[in-house]
C-alpha positions, 0 to 999 in steps of 0.5 A, spaced: 492 451 479 496 457 480 501 456 475 495 455 470 492 462 472 499 465 472 499 463 465 493 466 463 493 474 462 485 475 462 484 471 468 489 475 472 486 481 469 479 479 472 482 477 478 485 483 479 479 487 477 474 483 482 480 484 488 480 491 487 473 492 487 472 488 493 478 492 496 474 498 495 468 496 498 472 494 504 475 500 505 468 504 504 465 499 509 471 501 514 470 508 513 477 509 510 474 513 504 471 518 508 474 525 508 474 527 515 476 520 517 483 521 513 484 528 515 482 525 522 488 520 521 493 526 519 491 530 525 492 524 529 485 524 532 482 518 528 486 512 528 481 508 523 486 508 517 492 505 521 487 500 524 485 498 517 492 498 515 495 494 520 490 489 520 491 488 512 499 488 513 498 483 519 494 478 514 498 480 508 504 478 511 502 472 514 498 470 508 504 471 503 509 467 507 504 462 509 503 461 501 511 461 500 512 456 505 507 451 502 511 452 495 504 456 492 507 462 491 514 466 490 516 472 492 519 477 487 521 484 491 522 490 487 529 493 488 529 500 491 533 506 492 533 512 497 532 517 491 526 513 489 523 512 496 524 520 497 521 522 491 515 517 491 514 519 499 514 526 497 509 525 491 505 521 495 505 526 501 503 532 497 497 528 494 495 525 501 496 532 505 493 536 499 487 532 497 486 527 504 486 521 500 491 516 498 491 512 491 487 506 494 482 510 498 481 515 492 479 510 488 474 507 493 471 514 494 470 516 487 467 509 487 462 511 492 461 518 488 465 523 492 466 528 486 472 531 490 476 524 489 474 523 482 476 530 479 481 531 484 484 524 486 483 520 480 484 526 475 490 528 479 493 521 479 493 520 472 496 527 470 501 525 476 503 519 472 503 522 466 508 527 468 512 522 472 512 518 465 515 524 461 520 526 466 522 519 468 528 518 463 531 525 465 531 523 473 532 516 473 540 516 473 541 522 477 535 522 482 531 515 482 537 511 482 541 514 488 543 510 494 541 503 490 539 498 496 537 492 491 531 488 493 533 488 500 528 485 505 528 485 513 529 477 513 535 477 508 538 483 511 538 480 518 540 473 515 534 470 518 528 465 516 522 470 514 518 467 520 523 470 525 521 477 522 514 475 521 511 473 528 514 478 532 512 484 527 505 481 527 505 480 535 507 488 535 502 490 530 497 486 534 499 489 541 499 496 537 491 494 535 489 492 542 492 499 545 489 503 540 482 500 541 483 500 549 485 507 548 478 509 544 482 511 538 
């Protein structure tokens, strides 16, 4: 069944659209599309976003590796480099710090009618993506490809079965979630 969906581009687009709408809806219901919640996270006074993201990472990490273990999915990690990580982190950080939204929360906030997210965020993402596409050929080799580390993953780096990383990382993240809840953050 999954291979049949994989071969149908239109089905993939519909699934992606529906998944994106569900993701935005859940972000909105969780409060992560509210400007004051995002700023509270940046000021370390409101940990709603961290709790949402940790929950998503735990669920996704276990789900993806479970599907992989059952032979229902294959992982295709993208190669990376220190240069691309630094440039991507700076672009993300500047946008996040300036507007108070990340790409996911800006889409959810625009969907709930926040004009700052629509005009500052969505328009900013489109302009930034266009600018990046325009300068990409000039910065790829000298900057983005610097410090190439390939498609490295923690299990591959540690030379262990992925579950030996997934289980302890999930346990630590769950413990962190419990600590945040007990602290009232």
